[in-house]
GUTINU-604330 format. One record per residue: x negated, y negated, z negated of N, C-alpha, C in turn. Coordinates in steps of 0.1 Angstrom, whole numbers, plus 5000, padded with zeros to 4 digits. Layout:
# GUTINU-604330
XYZXYZXYZ;...
# end
This chain:
# GUTINU-604330
518848634928518148694937516548774929;516948714918516048784908516048914897;515348954906514349114888515449084884;515649174871516149184857514149324854;513249294845512649344837513349374825;513649574828514549544808512649554799;512649644790511849644780511049724780;511549874789510450014792510249964802;510949844819509749784825508449714822;509249654815507649584803506549654800;507649774790506149844779505849924798;505650004800504550064815504049964818;504849804824503749734827501749814817;502449784810501349714796500649784796;501449964797500250004795499750084810;500250134821499850094832498449954827;499249794831497249734825496149814813;496549834810495549894799494950084813;495750114817495050194830494350174835;494750044840493149984849492449844846;492249854836491549794819489249854829;488549784835487749764840487349834856;488849824859488649814871488349664875;488149614888487449704900486349724897;485749824902484649924894483049924913;482149874908481349804919480849984923;481349964933480150184944478350084939;478050194943476050194943476150164959;477250234966476650144979478050204991;477850154998480150205009480150325017;479150385013479350585018480550585015;481450685027482650765024482950875009;483850815000483050924987484750884985;484750994972486350914963485750864957;487750794957487250634943487750674933;488450804933488950814918488650984914;488851014899489251124897490551174902;490451274904491951334909491951324891;491351394883491751414875492451314858;492351184863492651094858494051024861;494851114869496151064874496551164865;495851274860497651344855497751224840;496751194832497351064825498350954824;498250924834498750774846500050834843;500750934851501750964857502551044842;501651054839501951074815502250984808;502450924817503250714808504650704821;504150714833505550724836504750604848;503750664853503450604868504250594880;503850794879504550854884506250894893;506850764885507950914878508950734884;508450584882508850504886509450474897;510850404904511150424912511950594921;511650594904512450824913513950844899;514250944913515850944906515950984890;517051004888517551044871517051224876;517451244880517551424878516251504886;514751384885513451454884512751334872;514551294865513651274854512451114856;513051064865512450954872513550804864;512250684866513050534863513150474877;514450474871515450434885514450284893;515450204902515050064902512850094908;513049954916511349884923510849834911;511949734898511149594891509849694883;510449794878508549764876507949924880;508149944894506749974903507249844906;507349734913507049654913505649544906;505749524896504849454882503649534885;503649714880503249774879502249744891;502649754903502049734916500849624916;501449444915500749334913499649394899;499049494889498749544884497349574889;498149734897496749794901496449664920;497249564919495849454933495449384925;495849364912494449254898493149314902;493649434893492849524889491249614904;492449594921491749684930492249794926;493049884919493349994913493250114923;491750214924492350314938492850444932;494250444926494950554922495450484934;496550674935497650714950498750644941;499250464939500250504938500750444946;500650374960500650334968500950454981;500050604980500150674987501250844984;501150804975501450944970502950854961;503150784951504050734943505650624958;505050554963505750504971505850564982;504750604994505150654999505850805008;505350925001505551065001506851034992;506750994978507850994973509251034971;509050814979510050804981510950824997;509950845001510950935018511851075007;510651135006511551234997512551224990;512651174983513751124977515051074991;514151014995515750925001516151045014;515351155024515051165031515151385032;515551465021514651615021516351595017;516251725016517851805013517751854993;517951874991518851904976516951984969;517952124969516252214959515452124968;515052164975514052144979513452014975;514451894978513651764970513351764957;514051834950514051874935512551894931;512951994935511052124940510052014936;509651984953508551784954508851744954;509551684943509151564929508951604926;508951764919508951714908507451704900;506351764911505451824906505451724907;505351614922504651494917504651394907;506151424907506451334891505851334880;505451404872505051554865503151454868;503151444876501651444879500451624888;501451664886500351774888500351834900;500551724912500451724922500051514928;499851564938499751354953500251454958;500551304967501551414980500551284981;500851355002499851215014500951275030;501751155033502251095045500851125058;500551185066500651165084501351155085;501151035091502250975107502551035117;502451145116502051185135502751135144;504051085144505251045153504650935158;503850905154503450765156502650805169;503150695180502450765192502250875200;502450945187502851085197501751165192;500851125179499551175180499151285170;500751375162500551545166501551555175;501151665179502751705187502551865178;504451955182504352035183504152065191;503752275188502952355196503952505188;504752655197504952725196506052705194;506552865189508052855188508452765178;510652765181510852655166510552725154;510552845149510052945138509452945136;508052955145506452935139505152825144;506052675142505752605146503752505145;503752455153501852425153501352295151;501152245142500352065149499052115156;499251945165498151965165497551815169;496451735169496851605167495151595158;495651425159494851375149494751195140;494851215134495650995125494150955116;494450825121493450765113494050705101;492850685093493150565086494650615073;495350745071495650805059495550785045;495950785034495650735024495450915018;494450935004494751035000494251144999;494051145021494751285020493251425012;492251345021490751405014491651464994;492551424992492651454975493951514970;494851494985496151514984496651694980;497651684973497651894965498751904983;499951784982501251794996501151734998;500851815013501451745030501751685035;502451625039503651575052503351525063;503651585069503051525091504951555094;504951455097505851375107505551405122;506251455125505751425146507151475149;506751375167508651395179508051535187;509351565177509751715192510751645207;511051745211512451705215514051715209;513251695198515051635189514851535179;514051465181513351325170512451425161;512551325157510351365148511851415138;510151535132511051615125509751555114;510051665100508651635090508451765082;507551815090507051945083505551965068;505552085069504652025057503652125053;501952075059501552145055500952195043;499452295048498952325030497652285038;496352165028495552125031494552205027;494352365033493652465024493552565037;494952555046494652645054492952555064;493152645076490952615087492052465096;493252515097493752355105493952305106;493552265094493852105082492452025082;491951945086490851875085491351725070;490351695064490851545057489851495058;489451455060487751385067487551245056;486951215043486951065043486550965051;486450825056485950765067485250665063;483850595066483750435060484750345068;485050255053485250195056485550015044;485649945053485249795045486049855030;487249825032487649835017486549985012;486249894999485850034987486250094975;487450064984488850114970489650154973;490050194981490750274985490650425000;491050454989490350604997490850655012;490250595024491150615039490350755044;491050805047490450935056490951005070;490351105078490951115091490851275088;492751235093493051365089493051505107;492851535107493251655125493651785118;494351815133494951915130495052005140;494452145136494052145148494252355147;495752365155497052475156496652525143;497152385134497652385119498752465122;499452565113500452575107501252535098;502452525107503452385097504752445090;505352435086506752485079507152375082;508852315086509652275087510352205072;510652115073511152035058512552055063;513652085058514952035058515351875045;515751785065516751645056516851565065;517251495061519251445064519051285064;518851215082518351035088517151075087;516451115086514751145088514050935097;515150975102514750775114515550645100;515750715099516650575083515350585077;515050665070514150665061512450655059;512450675070511050655077510650485077;511750465085512250285081512350245071;512850245062513450225050511350245042;511650295042509550335031508650325040;508950265052507850175059508049995051;510049985048509549855045509149835030;509350005021508949985006507849955006;506750055015506050015016504449895015;505249815028505549595026505549605021;506449605012506849504995506149564987;505249694989504349714975502849704982;503149714986501649624995501549424994;503049394997502849254992503049244974;503249284973503349354951501849314946;501049434955499449434954498049294952;499549274969497949164975498049014966;500149064961499948954955499348924933;498749044932498249054921496349014920;496149104936494449064941494648924939;495648814944495348674945495448644935;496348674921496048584913494348614903;494148714910493148744904491548624904;491348624919490348554928490948424928;492348344923492548254912491848214900;491848274892491648314876490348354880;489648424882488348344890487348294891;488148214900487348094906487547984904;488547984886488747834879488147794870;487947984870486947984857485947974855;485047994872483947994872483647814877;484347804885483847624883484047544876;484847554865485147514852483847564844;482847674846481247674837480147594846;480847644858479347644871479047494868;478147424862477447304862476347274875;476947124885476447134898476046924895;474846894893474746764896475346654887;475146764875474946734856476346724856;477646864860478546844857479846884860;481147034855481247074864480947084875;481147214882482047214900483247174901;484247264886485247244889486047054893;484846964887485446854883485846784903;484646814907484446814925486146754929;486146684940487946654939488646704950;487046844960487046854972487047014966;486247084951486547134955488347194942;488847044934489647114929490947124936;490847014948492547014960492247174970;491547274963490747404972491547434964;491347464946492347614934493347474944;494047404937495547324937496747404950;495847404964496047444980496647624970;495647664968495947804963496847854952;496547734945498247784932499147754940;499847674952501247644952500947734964;499547784971500147944978500348044972;499848074959500048174955502048174947;502248024949503748034943504648104958;504348034964504848084972505148274983;504348274974503948504976504248544966;504648454955505148484940507048504946;506948444951508748364954509248514967;508548524972508848564989508948724980;507048794968507648884964508748944952;508348834947510448844938511748874944;511748854956512848804968513548974978;511849024981511249134980511349224968;511749184964511449334947512849414946;513549194943515049204944516549284957;515549314973516249334981515549494981;515049554973514349654966515649784963;516049714952516749774946518549724949;519149584950519749474954520749524965;520149454975519649444991519649554992;520449644998519849785009519449725024;520549585031520849565045518949425047;519349375036518549345040517349305032;516549425027515049425024514149395035;514549455050513849445063513049295069;514349215063514249085061512949045049;513449085042512449055030511049125033;511449225036509649275030508849275044;508949205053508849115067508249015060;509148945050508448765046507748835039;507948895030506948895017505448935030;505449095038504349105045503748965042;504348865058504048775061502948665055;503848675045503148575032502048615024;502048745018501048785009499748865022;499748845032498548885037497748785041;498448685044498148545043497748505029;497948555021497648425009496948495006;496548695005495848714999494748725008;494448685019493348645028492648535027;493848445023493248265015492148315005;492548344992492548334980491248444974;491148554983489748604989488448504992;489348445001488048385008487548305008;488648184990488648094987487448124977;487248234964487148354956486048324966;484848414973484148374977482948304982;483548184989482948054985482447944978;484047974974483047844956482747934946;482148004943481248054936480348084939;480048034958478547924958478048164960;476248124964475548194959476148324960;476348354944476748454941477748524944;478448504946480148494962480048624969;478748624975477848694984478048804983;476648804969476248904963477249024955;476249174959477449284954477049294949;476649264938477149204917478349184918;478549094926479949044925481149064926;482249134918483549174926484549074937;483949014939484548914952484048994960;483348984967483549064980484649124983;484749244971485849344971486549304972;487549214964488849194973488849104989;488049044993487949045005487849125011;487649215017487249435020488349415015;489549395005490449465003491649415012;491349235013492449175027492349225034;490949175044490449255052491049355059;491049425050492049595056492849655056;493549595051494849525051495749495060;494849375061494849365076494549405089;493949455090493749525108493849705104;494449755090495249895093496849855091;497349735090499049755075499449625093;499149525091499449435099499249315095;498749195105498649055096499048985096;499648865098501048795100501448775106;501748765121501848775136502848905138;501848995133503149155130504449135124;504049105110505449115107505948985099;505848825109505948715115507648845127;506848955135507748955147508649115143;507549135131509149235118509949165121;509849025111511448925108512348895118;511048885127512748835143513148975147;512349035144513349155148514849215143;513949195133515349255116516749095116;516049005119516348925124517748905132;517249005146517849055155517548955170;516448855163515648705174515048825184;514848875192513849005205513148905205;511948905207510948835215510848855233;510548765242509948815252508848825252;508448875266506448895263505948815265;506448715276506148625283505748545265;506348485256506748395243506048505230;506148625233505348675221504248605215;503748595200502548545198501348705196;500348685205499848845198498148875191;498848955186497448955176496248975171;495448915167494248895164494048995168;493849145160493849215163494649375163;495149425159496049545166497349465174;498649535185498949495187500049585180;501249485180502949545167503049675164;502949785179502849965181502049965173;501249955172499749995171499549975148;500449925146500349805134501349915121;500549885108501749935094501550085101;500750105102500550365097500850405094;501150335076502250375070503550345067;504850405069504750575071504750635088;
# end
C-alpha cells in the first residue's frame, strides 16, 4: 500500500514546484476575478502537468503517483491553476467514459494545454433539465461553484433524463451559456455560476457513465486531500518558523510549552493525513475496489487537518496572522471553502460507511453543520 515514485515522477513534481514558486499571491481585494492567466497554463502543460494520469494513447503519463505529488505542491502554494477542475475531473471523466476516437480528440487538446476543461454537474438534484427532441437537445438550468468555467474552452454538462444520466458538450460562446465568476471566501480558486438558458447541446457518446462519475468523484476527493496535505504542511512550516523567531517576554514564542504542544499535536495530525493520502493514492492506481473507502478516509482526515492547520497558523501568528498582507488567511479561506463546497468530515465519514456497506439510519445519522450529504460534493 505504498506509492512508488519513478525518477520521471520526481522530476515532474520538482518542475511543477518551480512553477508554483511565488504563490500564494495575495490579491488586492476579494472581488471575483480571474485567478490565473490562461496563457500561463500552456507552459505548465508543456512540462507535463496536463498529461498526468492520462493514457499513453494521448502521450499521457499513466498512474496517479506523480499527479498526487504535484497536487501536494499545488496545495502548498494554493496554486490557482486548473489542475483539479480540468486535469483531474474533466480529463479523467473523458478517459474513463468517452468512447474511442472522440475520447482521443477531446483529450489531445486538453493534454497539450490548448484547451481547459470544466464539468457542470447538472445531474445532481436535477439542476439541469434536457428539453427538445433527442437529436437536438437543449439544456436549461443553473449550477453554482463550478471550477474554472469562465476560463474553459471545453464545457461538459451532465444532465439526468428518462434513460439516465447523459453527458453533453456545449459551446461556451453560445448565447444560451453564461459563466459568471462569483464572490468566494476562497481567494485562490476560480468559482463560477453557470446558467444554461435554452442552450444547444451535443450528446457525447459514453460507456458506463454512472460508474465513471463515481470513480471521478473519488479521484477528485483524493486530489483535494493531496492539496489539503500540502496546505497543512505549509501552515506548520510557516508557524514553526514564526514562533522560533518571534520574541515575547524575552524568549522565543516557541519555547513556551503551550505553543510547543499545539505545534507538536499539529505535526502528529499531519502525519495521520499523510498516511491517509499515501493509501488513497495507492488505491487510485492499484485497488479500484478499495478506492471509495480510501478516498472517503482521506477526505475525512485531510479536510479536518487542513482546517486545523490553517486555524492554528492564524492564531499562533498573533496579530499579523489576521492581517490581509500575511498569507495565513488564504490557507484558512481555502480550508473553510473546501469544507463548505465539497464536504466536511462528517460527510466523508458517511461516504466511508456507505462504501463499507453500512447504511446509516436516519435517526442515527450525524448531521453536517454545513450542508446535507446530498448537497455536498459538487464535483463531479
